[in-house]
C-alpha positions as CSV (number, residue, x, y, z in Angstrom):
1,M,83.1,112.7,104.3
2,L,83.7,109.7,106.4
3,D,85.0,106.4,105.0
4,S,82.4,103.6,105.0
5,V,81.3,102.6,108.4
6,P,83.0,99.3,109.4
7,K,81.0,96.3,110.3
8,D,83.2,95.8,113.4
9,K,81.7,98.3,115.9
10,T,85.0,98.5,117.8
11,Q,86.9,99.7,114.8
12,K,87.6,103.5,114.6
13,V,86.1,105.6,111.9
14,I,88.7,108.0,110.5
15,P,87.7,110.9,108.3
16,N,89.3,111.0,104.9
17,G,92.8,112.6,105.0
18,C,93.2,112.3,108.8
19,T,95.6,110.2,110.7
20,D,94.8,107.8,113.6
21,K,96.7,109.6,116.5
22,E,95.9,110.5,120.1
23,W,94.5,113.9,121.2
24,K,97.1,116.3,122.4
25,V,95.6,119.8,123.1
26,T,98.1,122.1,124.8
27,A,97.7,125.5,126.6
28,S,99.4,128.5,124.9
29,E,102.5,130.1,126.3
30,A,100.3,133.1,127.4
31,A,98.1,130.8,129.4
32,K,101.0,128.9,130.9
33,N,102.8,132.1,131.9
34,C,99.6,133.7,133.4
35,K,100.0,133.4,137.2
36,N,98.0,134.8,140.1
37,Y,100.7,135.5,142.7
38,I,98.4,136.1,145.5
39,R,96.5,132.9,144.9
40,D,99.7,131.0,144.4
41,I,100.8,131.9,148.0
42,V,97.4,131.8,149.7
43,D,96.4,128.5,148.2
44,N,99.6,126.8,149.7
45,L,98.8,127.9,153.2
46,V,96.7,125.7,155.5
47,L,94.0,128.2,156.6
48,E,91.8,126.5,159.0
49,P,90.0,129.1,161.3
50,N,89.4,128.6,164.9
51,P,85.9,127.0,164.9
52,E,85.1,128.9,168.2
53,K,85.8,132.4,166.7
54,S,84.1,133.9,163.7
55,L,86.3,134.6,160.8
56,I,87.5,138.2,160.1
57,A,89.0,138.5,156.8
58,L,91.3,141.5,156.6
59,S,92.6,140.4,153.2
60,I,90.3,141.3,150.5
61,G,90.5,144.7,148.7
62,D,86.9,144.8,147.9
63,P,85.2,147.5,150.0
64,T,81.6,145.9,149.4
65,V,82.4,142.7,151.2
66,Y,80.8,143.5,154.5
67,G,78.1,145.8,153.3
68,N,79.0,148.8,155.6
69,L,80.3,151.0,152.8
70,E,77.8,151.7,150.0
71,P,77.8,153.9,146.9
72,P,75.8,157.2,147.2
73,N,72.2,157.1,146.1
74,E,73.1,159.5,143.1
75,V,75.4,156.7,141.8
76,V,72.7,154.0,142.1
77,Q,70.0,156.1,140.7
78,A,72.1,157.1,137.7
79,V,72.5,153.3,136.8
80,L,68.8,152.7,137.4
81,E,67.9,155.4,135.0
82,A,70.3,154.1,132.4
83,V,68.6,150.7,132.6
84,T,65.1,151.9,132.3
85,D,66.0,154.3,129.6
86,G,66.7,151.4,127.3
87,K,69.3,153.3,125.2
88,Y,72.4,151.5,126.6
89,N,71.7,147.8,126.0
90,G,73.8,147.5,122.7
91,Y,77.4,147.9,121.7
92,G,79.0,151.4,121.6
93,P,82.3,152.5,120.4
94,T,85.1,150.3,121.7
95,V,86.8,153.4,123.3
96,G,83.6,154.5,124.9
97,T,81.0,156.9,124.0
98,D,81.8,160.5,123.4
99,E,79.4,161.6,126.2
100,S,81.0,159.3,128.7
101,R,84.6,160.1,127.7
102,K,83.7,163.8,128.0
103,A,82.5,163.2,131.4
104,V,85.8,161.4,132.4
105,A,87.9,164.2,130.8
106,K,86.1,166.9,132.9
107,Y,86.2,164.8,136.2
108,L,90.1,164.4,135.9
109,S,90.8,168.0,134.6
110,F,92.0,169.5,137.9
111,D,95.1,171.0,139.4
112,G,95.9,172.6,136.0
113,V,95.5,169.4,133.9
114,E,93.2,169.8,130.9
115,Y,92.0,166.6,129.3
116,D,90.1,166.3,126.0
117,F,87.5,163.5,125.5
118,K,89.8,162.2,122.8
119,D,92.4,161.6,125.4
120,V,90.2,159.0,127.2
121,I,89.6,155.3,126.5
122,L,87.2,153.5,128.6
123,C,87.9,149.9,129.6
124,S,86.5,146.9,131.6
125,G,87.9,148.0,135.0
126,C,91.3,149.4,135.9
127,S,92.9,146.0,135.6
128,S,91.8,146.0,132.0
129,S,93.3,149.6,131.5
130,L,96.7,148.3,132.9
131,D,96.5,145.3,130.6
132,L,96.0,147.5,127.6
133,C,98.7,149.9,128.6
134,I,101.3,147.2,129.2
135,T,100.5,145.3,126.0
136,A,100.6,148.6,124.0
137,L,104.0,149.5,125.2
138,A,106.0,146.3,125.9
139,D,106.9,143.6,123.5
140,S,108.6,140.4,124.4
141,K,110.0,139.9,120.9
142,R,111.9,143.1,121.3
143,G,113.3,142.0,124.7
144,H,111.3,144.7,126.6
145,N,111.1,144.9,130.3
146,I,108.9,147.1,132.7
147,V,109.8,148.2,136.1
148,I,107.2,147.9,138.9
149,P,107.1,148.8,142.7
150,K,108.1,146.4,145.5
151,P,106.0,146.0,147.5
152,G,103.2,146.4,144.9
153,F,100.1,144.9,143.4
154,T,100.9,141.7,141.6
155,I,98.6,142.4,138.7
156,Y,101.4,144.3,136.9
157,K,103.6,141.2,137.0
158,T,100.8,138.9,136.0
159,L,99.9,140.8,133.0
160,A,103.4,141.4,131.7
161,E,104.8,137.9,132.2
162,S,101.6,136.3,130.6
163,F,102.9,137.4,127.2
164,G,106.7,137.1,128.0
165,V,107.8,140.6,129.1
166,E,110.5,140.7,131.8
167,V,109.5,142.4,135.1
168,R,112.0,144.2,137.3
169,N,111.3,145.5,140.8
170,Y,112.3,148.9,142.3
171,N,112.1,149.2,146.1
172,L,109.8,151.3,148.2
173,L,111.2,152.5,151.5
174,P,109.2,151.8,154.7
175,E,111.3,154.1,156.7
176,Y,110.6,157.1,154.4
177,D,106.8,156.6,154.2
178,W,107.1,154.1,151.4
179,M,108.6,156.6,148.9
180,I,110.6,155.2,146.1
181,D,114.2,154.4,146.3
182,L,115.1,156.5,143.4
183,A,118.7,155.3,143.0
184,H,117.3,151.7,142.9
185,L,114.6,152.7,140.4
186,E,117.3,154.2,138.2
187,A,119.4,151.0,138.4
188,Q,116.5,148.8,137.0
189,I,116.3,150.8,133.9
190,D,118.1,149.9,130.6
191,N,117.7,150.4,126.9
192,N,114.9,147.8,126.8
193,T,112.8,149.3,129.5
194,A,109.4,150.0,128.0
195,A,107.7,151.5,130.9
196,I,107.7,152.5,134.5
197,V,104.7,151.6,136.5
198,V,104.0,154.1,139.2
199,N,101.2,153.3,141.7
200,N,100.1,156.5,143.7
201,P,98.2,156.2,146.1
202,S,99.7,152.8,146.9
203,N,98.3,149.4,147.2
204,P,99.4,147.7,149.5
205,C,101.4,150.6,151.4
206,G,98.7,153.3,151.7
207,S,101.4,155.9,150.8
208,V,100.8,159.1,148.8
209,F,103.5,160.6,147.0
210,T,104.3,164.3,147.3
211,E,104.5,166.6,144.3
212,E,108.3,166.8,144.8
213,H,108.7,163.1,144.8
214,L,106.7,162.7,141.7
215,K,109.0,165.3,140.0
216,D,112.0,163.3,140.9
217,I,110.4,160.3,139.4
218,L,109.6,162.1,136.2
219,D,113.2,163.4,136.1
220,I,114.5,159.8,135.9
221,A,111.9,158.8,133.4
222,Y,112.8,161.8,131.2
223,K,116.6,161.2,131.5
224,Y,116.1,157.7,130.1
225,K,113.2,158.6,127.8
226,V,110.9,155.9,129.4
227,P,107.1,156.5,129.5
228,I,105.2,156.1,132.7
229,I,102.0,153.9,133.3
230,A,100.4,155.6,136.3
231,D,98.0,153.5,138.3
232,E,95.8,156.0,140.1
233,I,92.9,153.8,140.9
234,Y,93.0,155.3,144.4
235,E,93.1,159.0,143.2
236,R,91.8,161.4,145.8
237,L,91.1,158.6,148.2
238,V,93.4,160.3,150.8
239,F,93.1,161.5,154.4
240,S,92.4,165.1,155.4
241,E,96.1,166.1,156.1
242,T,97.3,164.7,152.7
243,R,96.9,166.2,149.2
244,F,96.7,163.9,146.2
245,V,98.7,165.1,143.2
246,S,98.3,163.2,139.9
247,I,101.5,162.7,138.1
248,A,99.9,164.4,135.1
249,A,99.7,167.6,137.1
250,V,103.4,167.7,137.5
251,N,105.0,169.8,134.8
252,S,107.3,167.5,132.7
253,R,108.1,166.4,129.3
254,V,107.3,162.7,130.1
255,P,104.4,160.9,128.2
256,V,102.2,159.3,130.8
257,L,99.3,156.9,130.5
258,V,97.0,157.5,133.5
259,C,94.8,154.5,134.6
260,G,91.9,154.6,136.9
261,G,88.3,153.8,137.3
262,L,85.2,153.8,139.5
263,A,86.0,150.7,141.6
264,K,87.4,152.1,144.8
265,R,86.4,155.8,145.2
266,F,82.8,155.0,144.3
267,L,82.7,151.6,146.0
268,V,81.6,149.7,142.9
269,P,84.5,147.4,141.8
270,G,81.9,144.9,140.2
271,W,80.6,147.5,137.8
272,R,84.0,147.1,135.8
273,L,84.3,150.7,134.5
274,G,88.0,151.9,134.0
275,W,89.8,154.4,131.9
276,I,93.0,155.3,130.3
277,L,93.9,158.8,129.8
278,F,96.9,160.2,127.6
279,N,98.9,163.0,129.2
280,D,101.5,163.5,126.5
281,P,102.9,167.0,126.3
282,I,105.4,166.1,123.6
283,G,103.2,163.8,121.4
284,A,105.3,160.7,121.8
285,F,102.1,158.6,121.7
286,D,100.7,160.1,118.6
287,S,102.4,158.1,115.9
288,E,101.7,154.6,117.1
289,V,100.5,154.2,120.7
290,R,97.1,156.0,120.4
291,K,96.2,153.9,117.5
292,G,97.6,150.8,119.2
293,L,95.4,151.3,122.3
294,T,92.4,151.9,120.2
295,C,93.0,148.8,118.2
296,L,93.5,146.8,121.6
297,S,90.3,148.1,123.0
298,Q,88.5,146.3,120.1
299,K,89.4,142.9,121.7
300,T,86.7,143.3,124.3
301,I,84.3,145.4,122.1
302,G,84.3,148.2,124.7
303,S,83.4,148.5,128.5
304,N,80.0,148.1,130.2
305,S,77.5,150.0,128.2
306,L,75.0,150.5,131.0
307,V,77.6,152.0,133.3
308,Q,78.8,154.1,130.5
309,G,75.2,155.4,130.2
310,A,75.2,156.4,133.7
311,L,78.7,157.7,133.9
312,P,78.2,161.4,133.2
313,K,75.6,161.6,136.2
314,I,77.8,159.5,138.5
315,L,80.7,161.8,138.1
316,E,78.7,165.0,138.1
317,L,76.1,164.4,140.8
318,T,78.1,162.5,143.5
319,P,78.2,165.0,146.3
320,Q,81.6,166.1,147.8
321,S,80.2,165.0,151.1
322,F,80.3,161.4,150.0
323,Y,84.0,161.6,149.2
324,D,84.7,163.4,152.3
325,D,82.8,161.0,154.6
326,L,84.4,157.9,153.0
327,N,87.9,159.4,153.4
328,N,87.1,160.3,157.1
329,T,85.8,156.7,157.7
330,L,88.9,155.1,156.3
331,Y,91.1,157.5,158.3
332,Q,89.2,156.6,161.5
333,H,89.6,152.9,160.8
334,A,93.3,153.4,160.0
335,K,93.8,155.3,163.2
336,L,92.1,152.6,165.3
337,A,94.2,149.9,163.8
338,Y,97.4,152.0,164.0
339,D,96.7,152.9,167.7
340,I,96.1,149.3,168.8
341,L,98.8,147.6,166.7
342,A,101.5,150.2,167.6
343,K,101.3,148.9,171.2
344,I,102.1,145.3,170.2
345,D,105.4,144.1,170.8
346,G,106.8,142.4,167.6
347,L,104.7,144.5,165.2
348,T,105.3,147.8,163.6
349,P,102.4,149.4,161.8
350,Y,102.8,152.0,159.1
351,M,100.2,154.7,159.3
352,P,98.8,155.2,155.7
353,A,98.2,158.6,154.1
354,G,95.2,157.2,152.1
355,T,93.7,154.2,150.2
356,M,92.2,151.2,152.1
357,Y,95.2,149.4,153.5
358,M,97.8,149.4,156.1
359,M,101.3,147.6,156.0
360,I,102.6,146.1,159.2
361,K,106.2,144.9,159.8
362,I,106.6,141.6,161.5
363,E,109.7,141.3,163.9
364,I,110.0,137.6,163.0
365,Q,113.0,137.1,165.3
366,C,110.6,138.0,168.3
367,F,108.5,135.0,167.3
368,P,111.2,132.2,167.2
369,Q,108.7,129.3,166.8
370,F,107.8,130.7,163.4
371,R,110.5,130.5,160.6
372,T,108.6,132.9,158.4
373,G,105.9,135.5,158.3
374,L,103.7,133.0,156.2
375,E,103.9,130.6,159.2
376,L,102.8,133.2,161.6
377,M,99.9,134.3,159.3
378,Q,98.8,130.6,159.2
379,R,98.9,130.2,163.0
380,L,97.2,133.6,163.5
381,M,94.3,132.1,161.3
382,E,94.2,128.9,163.3
383,E,94.2,130.6,166.7
384,E,92.3,133.8,166.2
385,S,90.4,133.4,162.9
386,V,92.0,136.5,161.6
387,F,93.2,136.4,158.0
388,C,95.7,139.0,156.7
389,L,97.7,138.9,153.5
390,P,101.4,138.2,154.0
391,G,103.8,140.5,152.5
392,E,105.0,137.8,150.1
393,C,101.7,138.4,148.1
394,F,103.2,141.8,147.2
395,G,106.8,140.8,146.8
396,I,108.1,141.5,150.2
397,S,108.7,139.2,153.2
398,G,108.5,140.2,156.8
399,F,105.2,142.2,156.5
400,M,101.5,141.8,156.3
401,R,98.8,143.9,154.8
402,I,95.4,144.4,156.4
403,V,92.3,146.0,154.8
404,L,90.6,148.9,156.5
405,T,87.1,148.7,154.9
406,V,85.7,146.2,157.5
407,P,83.1,147.5,159.9
408,F,84.8,149.4,162.8
409,D,83.8,147.1,165.6
410,M,85.1,144.1,163.7
411,L,88.3,145.8,162.9
412,K,88.7,146.6,166.5
413,E,88.1,143.0,167.5
414,A,90.5,141.8,164.8
415,C,93.3,144.0,166.0
416,E,92.6,143.0,169.6
417,R,92.8,139.2,168.6
418,M,96.2,140.0,166.9
419,S,97.4,141.6,170.1
420,A,96.3,138.5,172.1
421,F,98.1,136.3,169.6
422,C,101.4,138.3,169.8
423,I,101.4,138.3,173.6
424,R,101.1,134.6,173.6
425,H,104.0,134.0,171.3
426,Y,106.3,137.1,171.7
427,Q,109.7,136.5,173.1
428,H,112.1,139.5,173.7
429,Y,114.9,139.6,171.3
430,T,118.2,141.4,171.9
431,P,120.5,141.6,168.8
432,Y,124.0,140.6,169.3
433,D,127.0,142.3,167.6
434,L,129.6,139.8,166.4
435,E,132.4,142.4,166.0
436,S,132.2,143.8,169.5
437,Q,130.8,140.5,170.9
438,A,128.2,142.2,172.9
439,Y,124.6,142.6,173.0
440,I,123.2,145.8,171.4
441,D,121.1,148.1,173.7
442,T,117.7,148.8,171.9
443,S,116.1,150.6,174.8
444,Q,117.0,154.0,173.5
């Protein structure tokens, strides 16, 4: 109860047992440590498009933005039926319904891999899958670290650092199709390494690892007894000359948590349906991690129940022709961009083998009026109204990433604008060797 109300209306009324002090509500350490690295960079750029040219954003990894890529009718119809059925409006098991988990297990059982529905946990999008996996394996109180790719998607760092887990980077090598620098990966691992994050196919690089390369990665993981978190959200989203191999399909004795979802291959990122699959040939996860991930799934009380209801039909009825057409469309867009950008002095594009992205190296010494790639990106926006994400958003400078999901004609115009921009600002650069005191002939 309150003390008796004072006659002086300006006098404070203080509840019994409370002190008269100022409010001081502070954010938790987790909230303070949570950082969106892409927004942190982009928000500090002055991004004013040229008012005389329409904006073309090659920056957003959302295939639905321009409306040119749509999910198949079978997928849409499956959700409509789930809505009208009326059985999927309530809560379900936090790990997902048995029917939906069985559908995911069947969908991902290929190339010799056989999943049981008990190996599947459904989540609220792939980012939620990654969050649960990192949380289940890494503990700041035990001084854990995780190792992640560079360049790589920054969500891994955001999730780990939000609860105090150290993040270490291993390099991807552009000159070798963005394969992992295995020696550098091994150098990052110590006794406190809780997990290796492997993103294949890769965002932002568009690379797809060979089976042999995956085996080399697994050999390192086995040597140091470190489990793998495999981000395979772009699984089978590869071009015709490339074969996707899940890391789970490579014979090894390494426990792997495979993360994925509907977002990219089915063109429905907003439906928020992701999954985690246990691929654990030695039973390393059985004692604690399986139970831990089940408990963590209870934080969000399960994934989208309507999409779960539609999931069996989505995965069973989507025709192969849809997958093939999407992969071919992305390949044609990649080839268009590569063919134009490869002719531009000062830029070096890297032809992807899959996904929705292309990385481009900026020879910044050929653009001396810009100190950094960030400055060049900013000016490209000002002059040509083309926005690409700078490599700094993925932990690497001197590069930019473009998205290939925009309409074909729009992508062509964007690349042509980039060409015009580079022609205006390019200056030939001849490297000078201090030891021989002579310019280096780069014409060969």
